[in-house]
C-alpha positions as CSV (number, residue, x, y, z in Angstrom):
1,M,116.2,85.1,187.8
2,N,118.8,82.6,186.5
3,T,122.1,84.5,186.7
4,S,124.2,81.9,184.8
5,P,122.4,81.0,181.6
6,D,124.5,79.8,178.7
7,F,124.7,83.0,176.7
8,Q,127.6,83.9,174.3
9,C,127.3,87.7,174.5
10,L,125.1,88.6,177.5
11,S,126.5,88.3,181.0
12,I,123.8,88.3,183.6
13,S,126.3,87.7,186.4
14,R,128.2,90.8,185.3
15,A,125.0,92.8,185.2
16,M,124.2,91.6,188.8
17,E,127.7,92.7,189.9
18,Y,127.3,96.2,188.5
19,I,123.7,96.8,189.4
20,G,123.2,94.6,192.4
21,D,119.6,93.5,192.2
22,E,117.3,91.7,189.8
23,T,114.8,94.5,189.5
24,G,117.5,97.0,188.5
25,V,119.0,94.5,186.0
26,M,115.7,93.8,184.4
27,S,114.8,97.5,184.2
28,L,118.1,98.5,182.6
29,M,117.9,95.5,180.3
30,Q,114.6,96.8,179.0
31,T,116.5,100.0,178.1
32,L,119.3,98.0,176.5
33,R,116.7,96.1,174.5
34,Q,115.1,99.3,173.2
35,S,118.5,100.8,172.5
36,L,119.6,97.8,170.5
37,S,116.3,97.8,168.6
38,D,116.6,101.5,167.7
39,D,120.3,102.1,167.5
40,L,121.7,99.1,165.5
41,P,119.6,100.2,162.4
42,R,120.8,103.8,162.9
43,I,124.4,102.7,163.0
44,E,123.9,100.7,159.8
45,Q,122.1,103.7,158.1
46,C,124.9,106.1,159.0
47,L,127.6,103.8,157.7
48,A,125.6,103.1,154.5
49,A,125.5,106.9,154.0
50,G,129.2,107.3,154.8
51,D,128.4,109.2,158.0
52,V,131.1,107.9,160.3
53,S,130.6,110.6,162.9
54,G,126.9,109.8,163.1
55,A,127.7,106.1,163.5
56,N,130.2,107.1,166.3
57,E,127.5,108.8,168.3
58,W,125.4,105.6,168.3
59,L,128.4,103.3,168.9
60,H,129.5,105.5,171.8
61,Q,126.0,105.1,173.4
62,L,126.2,101.3,172.8
63,K,129.7,101.2,174.4
64,G,128.1,102.6,177.6
65,F,126.0,99.5,178.0
66,T,128.6,96.9,177.2
67,P,130.6,96.8,180.5
68,V,127.4,96.2,182.4
69,F,125.7,93.6,180.2
70,C,128.3,92.0,177.9
71,T,131.1,89.4,178.0
72,A,134.6,90.8,178.1
73,A,135.2,89.7,174.5
74,L,132.2,91.7,173.3
75,V,133.1,94.7,175.3
76,A,136.6,94.7,173.7
77,E,135.0,94.4,170.2
78,V,132.6,97.3,170.7
79,V,135.3,99.5,172.3
80,S,137.6,98.8,169.3
81,V,135.0,99.6,166.7
82,E,133.8,102.7,168.5
83,A,137.4,103.9,168.8
84,L,138.0,103.3,165.1
85,S,134.9,105.3,164.3
86,K,136.6,108.4,165.8
87,H,139.4,108.4,163.3
88,G,139.1,105.6,160.8
89,S,137.9,105.9,157.2
90,V,134.4,105.0,156.1
91,E,135.7,101.8,154.6
92,Q,137.6,100.8,157.7
93,V,134.6,101.4,160.0
94,Q,132.2,99.7,157.7
95,A,134.4,96.6,157.6
96,A,134.9,96.6,161.3
97,Y,131.2,97.0,162.0
98,A,130.3,94.3,159.5
99,K,132.3,91.9,161.6
100,L,130.7,93.1,164.8
101,A,127.1,93.3,163.6
102,P,126.4,89.5,163.8
103,T,127.6,89.5,167.4
104,L,125.4,92.5,168.3
105,A,122.4,90.6,166.7
106,Q,123.2,87.6,168.9
107,L,123.3,90.0,171.9
108,Q,119.9,91.3,170.9
109,A,118.5,87.8,170.6
110,E,119.9,86.9,174.0
111,V,118.5,90.0,175.7
112,D,115.1,89.2,174.1
113,S,115.3,85.6,175.3
114,H,116.3,86.6,178.9
115,I,113.5,89.1,179.1
116,A,111.0,86.6,177.8
117,A,112.1,84.0,180.3
118,N,112.0,86.5,183.2
119,P,108.7,88.5,182.9
């Protein structure tokens, strides 16, 4: 497994530091992949419905993966939006998530690419 691919959001070296072995990284990355696939649409649905507390639940779960798999900049963004979703208005959280969503889509693409390259 290449631990230093040129990703913008996904940090394989960070995952290796946290988890310690390739098998564990790839196993947990499969869980991350499924979570991104399932939870990003759920966050968007909650926010579209004005359900900030519902969005917070999914953002909180996402926040748990970020220190393991993401670059420091993305971790900070996710933590910031998740914190805002605890007390911010619907409009504030929608705007913050709208800025974060393309980066999460990039993360999802990078996870898919890494899994495809390391069957």
